[in-house]
matplotlib code that plots the C-alpha trace (Angstrom):
import matplotlib.pyplot as plt

x = [33.0, 32.9, 30.1, 28.0, 28.3, 27.1, 23.3, 20.8, 19.7, 16.3, 17.0, 18.8, 15.4, 13.9, 18.3, 18.2, 15.0, 16.0, 19.2, 17.9, 15.6, 18.6, 20.4, 18.3, 16.5, 20.6, 20.7, 17.6, 18.4, 21.9, 20.3, 17.2, 16.8, 13.1, 13.8, 16.0, 13.0, 11.8, 8.5, 9.2, 9.9, 6.7, 5.2, 5.7, 3.9, 0.7, 1.0, 1.1, -1.6, -4.2, -1.6, 0.2, -3.2, -4.1, -0.5, -0.8, -3.5, -2.3, 1.0, -0.7, -2.6, 0.5, 2.2, -1.0, 0.3, -2.6, -3.3, -6.0, -6.6, -9.8, -8.0, -8.1, -11.6, -12.7, -11.1, -13.0, -16.4, -15.6, -15.6, -18.2, -21.4, -19.4, -20.4, -24.0, -24.7, -23.6, -24.8, -27.6, -29.0, -27.9, -26.8, -24.1, -20.0, -20.5, -22.8, -21.4, -17.9, -18.8, -21.0, -18.0, -15.6, -18.2, -18.8, -15.1, -14.6, -17.7, -16.3, -12.8, -14.4, -17.0, -13.9, -11.5, -14.6, -15.3, -11.7, -11.1, -14.4, -14.3, -10.7, -10.6, -7.1, -7.3, -6.3, -9.3, -12.2, -10.4, -10.4, -14.6, -14.1, -12.2, -15.3, -18.3, -16.7, -15.4, -18.9, -20.9, -19.3, -20.6, -24.1, -24.0, -23.0, -21.3, -20.4, -18.0, -19.7, -18.0, -18.1, -19.4, -19.7, -18.5, -17.2, -14.9, -14.0, -12.2, -11.0, -9.3, -8.1, -6.3, -2.7, -0.4, 2.4, 5.6, 7.3, 10.9, 10.0, 9.3, 6.3, 6.3, 3.1, 0.8, -2.6, -4.8, -4.5, -1.4, -1.5, -4.5, -1.6, 0.8, -1.3, -2.5, 0.9, 2.2, -0.9, 0.0, 3.3, 2.3, -0.1, 2.2, 5.4, 3.5, 0.8, -0.5, -2.3, 0.4, 2.4, -0.3, -0.8, 3.3, 2.7, 0.1, 2.1, 5.0, 3.3, -0.5, -0.5, 2.4, 0.1, -3.0, -1.5, -0.2, -3.7, -4.2, -7.7, -6.4, -9.6, -10.5, -7.2, -7.5, -11.3, -9.7, -6.8, -9.0, -11.7, -8.4, -7.5, -11.3, -11.0, -7.7, -9.4, -12.5, -10.4, -8.0, -11.1, -12.2, -8.5, -8.8, -12.2, -11.1, -8.4, -10.1, -13.4, -15.2, -15.7, -16.1, -15.5, -12.4, -10.2, -7.2, -6.9, -3.9, -3.6, -3.6, -0.4, 1.0, 0.3, 1.9, 5.0, 5.1, 5.2, 7.5, 10.0, 9.3, 11.0, 7.8, 8.2, 5.0, 5.4, 4.4, 5.6, 8.1, 8.4, 7.6, 4.8, 7.7, 9.1, 6.4, 6.4, 9.8, 8.6, 5.8, 8.2, 10.5, 7.4, 7.0, 10.0, 10.8, 7.6, 8.9, 12.2, 10.4, 8.2, 11.3, 13.5, 10.2, 11.6, 10.6, 7.4, 4.8, 5.4, 8.8, 7.8, 6.0, 9.2, 11.1, 9.1, 8.6, 12.2, 12.7, 9.7, 11.2, 15.0, 13.6, 11.8, 15.2, 16.9, 14.3, 14.6, 18.2, 18.0, 15.2, 17.0, 20.6, 18.1, 17.1, 20.3, 21.9, 18.8, 20.0, 18.4, 15.2, 14.4, 10.7, 8.6, 9.3, 9.1, 5.8, 6.6, 10.0, 9.0, 6.3, 8.9, 11.0, 7.6, 7.0, 10.8, 10.9, 7.9, 9.5, 7.4, 7.1, 7.6, 3.7, 4.2, 7.7, 6.0, 3.3, 5.8, 7.5, 5.1, 3.9, 7.4, 7.1, 4.2]
y = [13.9, 10.1, 10.9, 13.3, 10.2, 7.7, 6.8, 6.2, 2.3, 3.2, 4.2, 1.3, -1.0, 1.8, 2.5, -1.8, -1.9, 0.7, -0.5, -4.0, -2.0, -0.1, -3.1, -5.2, -2.6, -1.8, -5.8, -5.6, -2.7, -4.4, -7.7, -6.6, -4.0, -3.4, -2.8, 0.6, 2.1, 5.1, 3.2, 0.7, 2.4, 4.4, 0.4, -0.3, 2.9, 2.0, -2.6, -2.0, 1.4, -0.6, -2.7, 0.5, 2.5, -1.1, -1.1, 2.6, 1.9, -1.6, 0.6, 2.8, -0.5, -2.4, 0.8, 0.9, -3.1, -4.2, -6.4, -6.6, -9.3, -8.3, -5.6, -8.2, -8.7, -5.5, -4.6, -7.5, -6.2, -3.0, -3.6, -6.0, -4.1, -0.9, -2.9, -4.3, -0.8, 1.1, -2.3, -3.7, -0.7, 2.2, 4.3, 7.2, 6.7, 10.0, 8.1, 5.0, 5.9, 8.0, 5.1, 2.3, 4.7, 4.9, 1.2, 0.7, 3.5, 1.7, -2.1, -1.0, 1.0, -1.6, -4.1, -1.5, -1.0, -4.9, -5.3, -2.1, -2.1, -6.0, -6.5, -9.0, -9.8, -7.6, -11.1, -12.9, -10.1, -9.4, -12.8, -13.0, -9.4, -11.2, -14.1, -11.7, -9.4, -12.4, -13.9, -10.2, -10.8, -14.2, -13.3, -10.3, -12.1, -15.4, -14.6, -11.3, -8.3, -5.8, -2.6, -0.3, 2.9, 5.8, 7.6, 4.4, 3.9, 7.4, 6.5, 3.6, 5.2, 8.4, 8.9, 11.9, 12.4, 12.9, 16.1, 15.2, 11.6, 10.7, 8.8, 8.3, 8.5, 7.3, 6.5, 7.7, 4.9, 5.4, 9.8, 8.7, 6.4, 8.7, 11.6, 8.9, 8.2, 12.3, 12.3, 9.3, 10.7, 14.2, 12.5, 9.7, 11.9, 15.2, 15.7, 14.5, 12.0, 10.3, 10.5, 9.2, 6.3, 5.9, 6.0, 3.5, 0.6, 1.6, 0.8, 1.6, 1.5, 4.5, 6.1, 6.1, 7.4, 10.3, 11.2, 9.8, 8.7, 5.2, 4.1, 6.5, 7.0, 2.8, 2.4, 5.8, 3.7, 0.8, 3.0, 4.9, 1.0, 0.3, 3.4, 2.8, -0.7, 0.6, 2.9, 0.3, -1.4, 1.5, 1.8, -2.1, -2.2, 0.8, -0.8, -4.3, -2.5, -5.4, -6.8, -10.2, -12.2, -13.8, -10.5, -9.5, -12.6, -13.2, -9.1, -8.8, -10.7, -8.8, -5.7, -6.8, -8.4, -4.9, -3.1, -5.4, -5.1, -1.4, -1.5, -1.1, -3.3, -6.4, -5.1, -1.6, 1.8, 2.0, 2.3, 5.1, 5.6, 6.0, 2.7, 1.3, 2.7, 0.8, -2.7, -2.0, -1.4, -4.2, -6.5, -4.8, -5.2, -8.7, -9.2, -7.6, -9.5, -13.0, -11.9, -10.0, -13.5, -15.7, -18.7, -18.5, -19.4, -16.6, -18.0, -17.6, -14.2, -15.3, -17.4, -14.5, -11.9, -14.6, -15.0, -11.0, -11.1, -13.6, -12.2, -8.3, -9.7, -11.2, -8.2, -6.2, -8.1, -8.1, -4.0, -4.5, -6.0, -4.3, -1.2, -2.5, -4.0, -0.1, 1.3, 2.5, 1.0, 3.9, 3.6, 1.0, 3.9, 5.7, 2.8, 4.0, 7.3, 6.7, 4.4, 6.4, 9.0, 6.7, 5.9, 9.7, 10.3, 7.7, 9.0, 12.3, 14.0, 17.7, 20.3, 19.7, 16.2, 16.7, 18.8, 16.4, 13.5, 15.9, 16.9, 13.3, 12.4, 14.8, 13.4]
z = [7.5, 7.9, 10.7, 8.4, 6.2, 7.9, 7.1, 10.2, 10.3, 9.9, 6.6, 5.4, 4.1, 2.1, 0.1, 0.1, -1.9, -3.9, -4.7, -5.9, -8.1, -9.4, -10.0, -11.9, -13.9, -15.0, -15.5, -17.8, -19.8, -20.6, -21.2, -23.3, -26.2, -25.6, -22.0, -23.1, -24.4, -22.3, -22.5, -20.5, -17.6, -17.7, -18.8, -14.8, -13.6, -16.3, -15.8, -11.7, -11.3, -9.3, -7.2, -6.2, -5.2, -3.1, -1.8, -0.6, 1.5, 2.5, 3.9, 6.6, 7.9, 8.1, 10.1, 12.6, 13.2, 11.3, 8.5, 5.6, 3.6, 2.1, -0.3, -3.6, -2.8, -2.9, -5.9, -7.6, -5.6, -6.8, -10.8, -10.8, -9.0, -10.8, -14.2, -13.3, -12.1, -15.3, -18.0, -15.8, -14.2, -16.3, -14.2, -14.5, -14.0, -12.2, -9.8, -10.1, -8.8, -6.0, -4.7, -5.3, -3.6, -0.4, -0.2, -0.2, 2.8, 4.7, 4.6, 5.5, 8.5, 9.7, 9.7, 11.5, 14.1, 14.5, 15.0, 17.3, 19.5, 19.9, 20.5, 17.2, 15.3, 12.7, 10.2, 11.5, 10.6, 6.9, 6.2, 7.1, 5.0, 2.0, 2.1, 2.1, -0.9, -2.9, -2.3, -3.0, -6.7, -7.5, -6.3, -9.0, -11.3, -12.0, -15.7, -16.5, -17.1, -19.9, -19.7, -22.7, -21.3, -23.8, -20.6, -19.5, -22.7, -23.2, -20.0, -20.9, -24.0, -22.3, -22.8, -21.3, -23.2, -21.4, -22.4, -24.1, -24.6, -27.9, -27.9, -23.9, -22.2, -19.1, -18.9, -16.3, -14.4, -13.4, -13.6, -10.2, -9.0, -8.7, -7.4, -4.5, -3.2, -3.2, -0.9, 0.9, 1.0, 2.6, 5.1, 6.8, 7.0, 7.1, 9.3, 12.7, 11.5, 9.7, 13.1, 15.3, 12.7, 13.6, 17.3, 17.3, 15.4, 17.3, 21.3, 21.2, 24.9, 24.6, 22.4, 24.7, 27.6, 25.3, 24.3, 20.9, 20.0, 19.0, 18.2, 16.0, 14.0, 14.1, 12.3, 9.6, 8.8, 7.4, 6.0, 4.4, 3.2, 1.7, -0.2, -1.5, -2.4, -4.4, -5.8, -7.3, -8.0, -10.5, -12.3, -12.5, -14.2, -16.6, -18.3, -18.5, -19.2, -17.4, -14.2, -12.6, -9.4, -10.1, -10.7, -8.0, -7.0, -4.3, -4.8, -1.1, -1.1, -3.3, -1.7, 1.5, -0.5, -2.1, 1.5, 3.1, 0.5, 0.6, 4.4, 6.2, 9.5, 9.6, 13.5, 12.7, 13.4, 11.1, 7.5, 4.0, 1.9, -0.2, -0.2, -1.4, -4.6, -4.9, -3.6, -6.2, -9.0, -8.1, -8.0, -11.6, -13.0, -11.8, -13.9, -16.7, -16.7, -16.7, -20.0, -22.2, -21.0, -22.9, -21.2, -17.7, -17.0, -14.6, -11.4, -11.4, -10.5, -7.4, -6.9, -6.8, -4.7, -2.1, -1.6, -1.8, 1.1, 3.1, 2.8, 3.8, 6.6, 7.8, 7.6, 9.0, 12.1, 12.1, 11.9, 14.7, 16.6, 16.6, 17.7, 20.5, 21.7, 21.4, 23.0, 26.1, 29.2, 31.4, 34.2, 35.1, 35.7, 32.5, 30.1, 28.1, 27.7, 26.4, 23.8, 22.9, 22.6, 20.1, 18.0, 17.5, 16.1, 13.8, 12.5, 11.8, 14.7, 14.7, 17.8, 18.9, 19.1, 20.7, 23.4, 24.4, 25.2, 27.1, 28.9, 29.4, 30.2, 33.2, 34.5]

ax = plt.figure().add_subplot(projection="3d")
ax.plot(x, y, z, "-o")
ax.set_aspect("equal")
plt.show()
């Protein structure tokens, strides 16, 4: 009976994040009357929609053992460029929105290509991308550009009622974020592409030995993250009805913290998109608790998130060391194949991928 109830250690970081969220929300529920309203919970999705979208893209990057520091700047660039095209050039939103998504995807793919082809560290390449995108914001406009287009205003005012909850609703941004979440979970855990991302993050050399298109996947991961950043920028500009180069400052750090708190290892190859949701919710919940308190500075949000991130990194390191200690010793000649097999098992590999591992082992 106890064996059936035993929880796999790889799920512990995710369960810990969910536990932290439940404990914090329960404290707020008991402490503040305002948090007893269902809308308070829904506001976590409304206020953090853009962060959830960009954090999902960041999850794929970190799973592949990469990092992207440009997401906040891409969000700002998307807001400024879309506002300028709408208000100064007079283009239709049906042209501007796809154009912004293409721009973000192209920027991400360009950085991914440089990382893979020239073997430059992702930190350096995406840092350069951050400077480029942020600089382009002020090249377009030094001041904030208000968006007055009727379609943007209609999207900003849209409310989707939640059945069974009196006056409960979510906005369009939250709806888009939840849609991206569902798609991200499916792609990461139920497609060959997602399993390949896990395998590359677990051990890139082993992934090459298995015949996976490592270069193409790494480039596509950064392109996907660029797409998510641009989409987050559109959601952000719709919510504020303006664009400015100083928007989304340090959002890249918030996204990385949310991914780590959600249980994804910075070393790549292990984590869950679903965990990123709770990482974002914990970040938003801390900010909400501080707002309800009324006596604490907003900077306490940064302090609390930083402390949680450090704690979760420490816990992840302990679990990783424990797994390595318990792993059986393999013959030296089969080292790479066994590492690839472990990476595939962690990513919920299907029988088809398992067959590839067996064939590689036979070789």
